[in-house]
N, C-alpha and C positions, 0 to 999 in steps of 0.2 A: 758685364759683357764679355769680358778675358776669359774667364771662368769656362762661361758657354763653348767658346770657341776651341779651347783645350777640351772638353768633354767631347765636342763633335769631330775632333782630330781621333782622340782616343776609339769612339765607336767605329770610326770609318777603318781606323788600322784592326780591329778586332773582326771587323766582318770580312775586310780581305784576307785576314790571316785564315779563315774560317774555311772561307773559299777555296784558297789553295791547298788546305789539307782535304777538305771533303770530295771536292771535284774528282780527283785523280781515283779515287776507291768507288765512286760513282761508274766512271768510264770502265774500270774493270769488271764492274759487276754485269754490265751489259755487253761486254767485249764478245764479238760474235766469234763463233769456231775457226781456228784456222784452216786453209785452204787443205792442207794435208788430213786434218781430222775430218773435215767434211768428204773428201775424197775416199778415207779410210770406211766412213761410216755407209755412203753410197757403195761402196765395193761389195761389204758384207752383207748389205742388202741386196744387191745384186745378184750373189750366188745363191741365193735362196728361194724357194718358191711354196707359199703357205697356202695349203688347201683346208678344205674340211676334217681331213684325216691328220694334219699336223704339219711341220714346216720340212721341207724336202732341199736337200743339197744334191746336187751333180757331180761326181768326181771328176778331177782333173788330173791329167799327167804329174807326176810326182806326189800325189796326195798319200797318205796313209791314217788308219785310224787312229793313231798315236799323235800325229799331227793335227787330226781335224778336231779331237778330243781338249788339243791344248788351246786349239784356236776358237773353239765355240764352248768351251767349260771350263779355261784357264788352268785345266789339269790334264795332262798326258795321260795320267794314272786312272783316268775314269773311261780307257779305250774298252775293256770288256763290257761296260754297260751300253756304251754305243752299239758295239757287238751283237748284245742280247737283243737290241732294238728291232735289228734287221737280220732276221733268220734267213733271208737269201744268199746272205753272205756265207759260204760253206767254209772257207779258210780265211782267219782273218788278216794273214799276211797276203792275200792275193785280191784287190780290189781293183778294177778297171776302169778307164776312162769313159764317161756317160753313162755309167752306171748311178741311180739314183737311189741314195740313202735317206733313212727318216732320222732327223735329229731331235723331234721333240712331239709328241702326242698329247693332246689337252686332256682326254681321259687320264692319262696317268701323272697329272700334273703333282700329285704330293708324293715327291721322293725324297729320300733324305737327303740328296745332294744335289748340287746346284745343276737346273736343268742344262742340256747342251746348246739347247736354242737360246738361253736368257740374252747374250749377248746381241744377235739379231733382233729380238724382240726390242731391247733398249736403242739400238742403232735406228729402227724403222720409228721408233716414239722419236727419236730426236730430229729425224727428217721432217716430221710432221708436225713438230712443235709443239708436241703433246707427250704427257706421262702416262707410260704404261699401266692399265688400270689394275688396281690391287684386288688379289682375289679375297674373299671373307676367310678369316681364320678358322679353320677346322680341323680336327684330327685327323692326322696323318691316315690314310688307308694302307693296309697291309701291301706291303709288295707281292706280286705276282711269283710265283715260283720260276727261276732262272731253266730255261731250256737249257738240256745237254747239249754240248758243241763237238768238243772233241773226245772226251773220254766217259763214256758210258759207264754205269754203275754195274760191277759184277758182286752180287750177293748170293749165298746159298746155291749156286749154280744154275742161278740166272743172269743174263744179259738183258738190261734196260736200255734199249736205243729208240729214244723218242724221234729220232729225224728218219725213220727206218722207211716212211713213204716218199722219202727222196731218193733214196737207193733207185738206180738204173739197173739195167742186164742187158745182156747178148743175148737173142733169140735167130736160131736158124733161118727160121719163115718171120719176116718182119709183121707187128701188128698192122692189121687195115685201119687206118684212120678214119675217124668219124667225121673230121673236118679240119679244116685248115684256115688259120688266121691271114685276111687278106685287108684289114686297115684296123687301125687304133685310132679311138676321139683323138683330136688334137694332131700338132705337129709332134711325134715322138719318135726317136730312132728305136729308144729301147723302152720296152713295156713292163710296168712294174705293179705291183699292188694296188686296187682298185680303180685301175684303168679299164675303161670300156673297149671291147675289142668287136669286131664284125668277123664272123666266120661263116665258110663256104662251106655247104655239106658235100662230103666225098663220096662218090657211087651211091649206092642204095642204102646207105647208112642214115639214121635220123638222128636230130639232136631234139632233145626232150626239155622244155623250161622246166626251171626248178632242180636240174639235175645238174651231180659237177662232172668234171673232166678234169683229167690229167693232161696237162700240156707237156709235148715233150718234142723231141728234135732226134733226127737218125743221123750222127755226125759222118758216121763211115763205116764199111764192112771190115769184119775182122778174119784175119788169116794166120793160119798156122807157122809161126818162125821158122820150124824146120822141115815139114813136110810140103808147106806152101798150100795148104788145102784149105778151103773156106769153112770157117766155124760159123759165121753168123754175122747179124748186124746189130751195134750198139744203140740202144736206146736212151736218151739223158734225159731225165726228168726236171722239168723246167717251173712246174707251179700248177695253179690249181684254178679251173675258171668254174663259173657256174652261168647257166644258159638263164638269161631275164626275159628273152623275146623271140618268138620265131617267126619268121617271114616265108612267102613261097620260095625266094631264092637264096635266103641267107639267114643266119642267126645272129642275135646282138648277147654278147655275155660280159660279166665283168671278172677280174682276175681276183680271186680271195685270197689267195697267197701266191707269191713269187719266189722261187728257191735262189733263181740264177735270172741272168738278163733273159727275157723272151724277146723275139723279133716277129716282124710279118712272114709268114712262110710256114711257123711252126705249127705244129699238129696236135691233133685233140684225139684221146681214147675215153672211155668209161674210166670213173677213178674208183679205187679198190683199196679200201684203208687195210692197213696191215696191223699184224701185233706187234706193239714194242717191247713186250716180254716175252724172249727167247730163252727156253730151257737147254741149259748144255747138256749134249748127248753125244755117246761113243757111236761112232759108225761102224758099219762091217767090219769085221777083220779082212788085211789084205789088200782093202782099195786104197791104191794110188793114182796120182795125177799131177799134172804140171798148173803152175800159174799163167792165164794167158797174157795180162796186163792191169794196170792200174785203171780205175774209173776215169780219173781226171789225165789218164795218158803220160803217169810219171815215170821216168826212168828207172828210178831208185823206189823202191816200196818200204816203208817204213810202220813205226805203229799206229795205229787208228786211222789206217788208209782202207778205203774200199777197192778191192780187186775183183778180179773174175778168174775162174778156174774152169777147166776142162773137162769138169765131170757134173752129170745133173741127175734129173729123176729115174732115168734110162739106166745110169749105173747105181742107183740106191742110196745116192744123197739126198738127205732130208735136211729142213731148216732145224738148226740147233747141233748140227753135227761138229764136232771140234777135229781139225786135223793139225799134225806137226810138220813144220817146215823142215826141210835138212839138205844135205848135201852128201854126197859119197864117193870117196876117191879110190884109186888102185894104185897099186906100187911093189916093187920090187924088196923083199926083205933082204935078199942079198945081191949086189952088183953083177955077182956072176949069173945069176939066173935068168933066162930069158922070158919067163912066163911071171905075168904080174897076177897078183891077188887083189881081191876085193876087199875093200876096208869097212871097218865097221860106221855105219851112216851116223853122222852127228846132227843132230836137232838143234836150231838155233831160232826156232820161231812157233807161233801158232796163230790160228785163225778158227773163226765161228761163221757157219751158215746162216745168212741172213734170208736169201732168197732163192730159189731154184726154178730152172727151166729144165725143158726135156733133155739137153745136152750139155748144158753149161749151168754154173751157179754163180752167185755174186755173195761175196765173202767181206767179213770185217776182220782187220789184222789185230789181232791182242796182244800179241807179244813179237819183237823183232830185235833180236839181240846182235843182228848183223844186219847190213842192206840185203833186202829181197828185189831179185830183177825178174822181169818176164821169162819163162822158161824154167824157174826154180820149182824143184821137186817138193810134193807132199804125200804124206801118208797117212793110215790110221795109226794114233798111239800105239806102242808096243805095250802089252801089259805085263 
């Protein structure tokens, strides 16, 4: 009887010890996420919007592509991939609050790096207390060719500029619009790719179902800095829309591509595709002129910048013509001489013509060994 009592005592001690050791582990296994972790997950989920086309994020003040890549892809060095996914961003160093960017597209899931939206998908899965569905293992598809951004290819006298459709122009008589955007589906301040827009017809123009139109804006009139004479109206291209339905008083369209922020009130004109391969050619001898301004109105113009010049088809300028940018000064050889002599011109830059109008042209600066400013002179290269 005494032995049985001792056995029961040892059994009770063993069970008690086991309970003390195992219970904390079980408690840790089911410990809920901390308020900070829950708040962080909810914050990530609230910042993005998932659509059929992918996951989108609205840029806030202080955001950079470097920071967004670090936030959503755990590596800031993947920012070029995030940039290539958003062709509407012309300059990766200039993104604006309210602009929507695409973080991930389902049809491009087979990438060799971690998708930038993986953290978002995982955070949403935690909130729903489910695990994200795993895609079946397949061989990765080849990556699509990356669109040229800042430095087009130049080989064998040919410039390949894949973004030529986005280049704006200055025209003396503004384009007569075919329509104007008066509403966007949903409550949005900025209009982006895949958004549905409503368009009112302008004047006696017609909008044709299935046809594509360029979305544009005329931000300002341009005047000569020296003479103050009117040069023309700038046309800033914003994207492409396709008309899907036409009603008696309005039309419905879809934005198939956005180059920049599109807003209510922006205009439509027929879309015309331009040649991306531009053959470099020498313009007529003795042709000179001045640079009017940069397309983005930069005060300083450098390499790989789009600008406008005050010469066009009327002056013999054609697409592909290459000009030298130069400055020329005068001075006295001897201090006692009153008369100044004109010194030899100094070439410090080059550009190629992308688009011509009657009195102006749009150019791409291929070389700038020092800063170029509005009013800088250009000329035909001297043989």
